[in-house]
N, C-alpha and C positions, 0 to 999 in steps of 0.2 A: 584514450583518456577513458577511465571508469566514471560513468554517467552517475551523479548523484541528485537527488531531487529532496528537497526539504520542503516543509511548510513555509508559506510566506504570509501568514496570518498576522504576524508581528508588526509587519508594515503598517498595517492601518488599524491597529487593535482598537484605538480608543477614538477614532474619529467617526464613529457611527452613531447616529441618533436612535433613541429607543422607539420600539414598535409596539403597536397593540397586539394582542394575543389573538392570532388568527391562524387557522389551519391551512398552510400553503404547500402544495405538492410541487416540488423543484425537480425538473428533468436534469439528469446529470450526464449530458452528451449522448443520450441513448444506450448507455451502459447501466444505469440504475436510476432510480428516484428516491428521495427522501423528502419527509415532512418538517417545514419550518413553521414557527409560530406567526409567521408574517412574511412577505415577499423579500427574499434576501438581496443583498447587493451582489452583481456578478461582476466579476472582472477577468479578462481575459490577458493572459502574461505569454511572454515567450517561452519557446521550448514546449509548446503543447500543454501548458499549465492553465487550468481554469479554477477560480476558486469562488465560492458562495459564502456569504457570511451575514450574519444578523444579530444585533445586540439587543436584549430585553432585558431591562433593568440591571442586574449584577452578572447576568450570564451573556455567553456569546455562542452562537450555534454556527458551526464551520463545517463545509465540506470542500474537498479539493480533489479534483480529477488531473492526473498527469500521465501524459503519454512516455511509456517505458518500452523500448524494444530491447529484448534480450539478444546479447550477441551470440555466436554460435558456440562459443567456448562456454557460456553460461548455460546453453541448453545441454552440456554434457557435464555440468557439475550437480553433484548431489545437494538436495535441500537449497536450490538456488533461491527459491522464494523467500525463505526465511532468510538467507543473507541479505537480499533487497530490503526486507522489512528491517532487519537490524542496521543497516545503513541508514535508512530514512530516518529511523528512530533516534539513532545517535546523533545523526545531523540535526534534527529538531532540537534535541535536548541542549546540544552544543551551542546553536544559534541562541536559543532562549537563555543560556547561561544558568541552566536549571538542573534538577536533579531527577533521575528516573526512581519512580517509587514502586512501580508494578508493572509486569509484562507477562503475558499468559497466551499460548497458542489457544484459539478458539474456532470454532466453526461459524463462519458468516455466509449465510444463504448456501449451507452445504459445500462451501469452499474453504480451504484451509486460510485461515487469517490469524491476526494477532490484536489482542487488547492491551492497551498501555496507559499508564498514568504518569505524568511528570509535572514538576512545579517550573514555574518559569520567574525570573526576577526582573524581566524586562515587560512593561516599564517597571517604575521603581517599587510598586507593590507586589506581593506574591501573587501568582495566578496558578489555579490548578487546571492542568489539562487532560480530559477524560477522553481518550481516542480509540478508534478501531481502524484496522488497515487492513486491505485484501487486494489480491492483484488477479486480474483477469483481462483476456483479450488485448494484450499490449497496453494496459491501463492500470495505474497505480490509484487505488481509491481509499482516500483517507476522510473520516468524518469524525468531529470533535464537538465536546461541549466543555466550555471553559468557564470557570467560575472563581470569584473572589474567595469562597469559601468552600471547605471540602464537602463533598457530596457522598451520601450514602448510595450503594447500589440498588436500593430499594426506593429511591426518591423518584417520583412519577416523572419528573422532567428528565432525568437520566434514562430510564426505561423507554418512555414514549418515543423519544427521539431515535435511540438506537434501534428499536424495534420496528421503526417505520421504514427502515431501508428495504427497499426492494430492487434485486437484479432484474433488468428488464431484458437482457439478452435471452434468446431462447434457449433452453437447457442443450440442446443438440448443437448449439453454436458458441457454447462457453468453452475459452481454452485458457487453461490455468496452468497444469503441470507440464513438464518438459516433453513427455512423450506426446501429448497433445498438440504442442507448440511444433515440435518436428514434423508430425504428421500434417498438420496444416501447412507447414512450408513445402514439405518435399513429398507429401503423400505417404501413405502407409507402406507402399511396396520401397518406397525411395528410402524410409526409414530403415527397413528390414535389410535392404542392400548395404545401407550405411554401416549398419551394426556389423553385418558379416565381414565386410571390408576392414573394419576395425579390428575384429577378431583374428582376421588372418593376418593383418600387420602385426598385432601384438605377438602372435604365434611365432611369426618368422623372427620378430626381434628376439624372444625368449630363446629359440634355437641357436640364433647367430650368437647370442651372449653365452649360452651354455658351451658351445664348441670354442669360443674365444677363451673361456676360463678353463676349458679342458687342455687347450694347446700351450696354456702359460701355465700348467702344474706340473 
């Protein structure tokens, strides 16, 4: 079964009290850290999902860490990270009964990530979700700023929050691409051997298919 992870923010979107404007650095499972304007509520959920959220006036600051282990077939799929992002975003928009307004591939801490904006009609009033998403070390990291009103990307609240994200995994320990993940699981020699085996199998298949076609013409 294909694993799908969507944001669970809407579960308790408006059950939060307002907090004072304070600078608070929140550790995100030793994968990253991000600054909130106060101490966020932390909820541990099933399937390796942890979410952090804080309501300040008409904005909600939100971050989510979700464990996501790629299958072996995914490790041999081109642009699999982008497919994971698309599934996550589409799941969020569908759950929120919203509309995707914007999506763009961006660099997040020198990793391939995505920036996206969508509207939500849950609860009853329209809500704008400004979000960024990145995958590393078997972890899908989403962080968002939600607002009742549209925000410009020059808004200090928008910039300060997103720019405060810091990946805390040492650079030489970051695993994001498929080749790095394969090497992490099987070692580089194992990856080379696996690729060679696949090439040989592919070559044998082509030869047999060619011979079959020739014999039937």
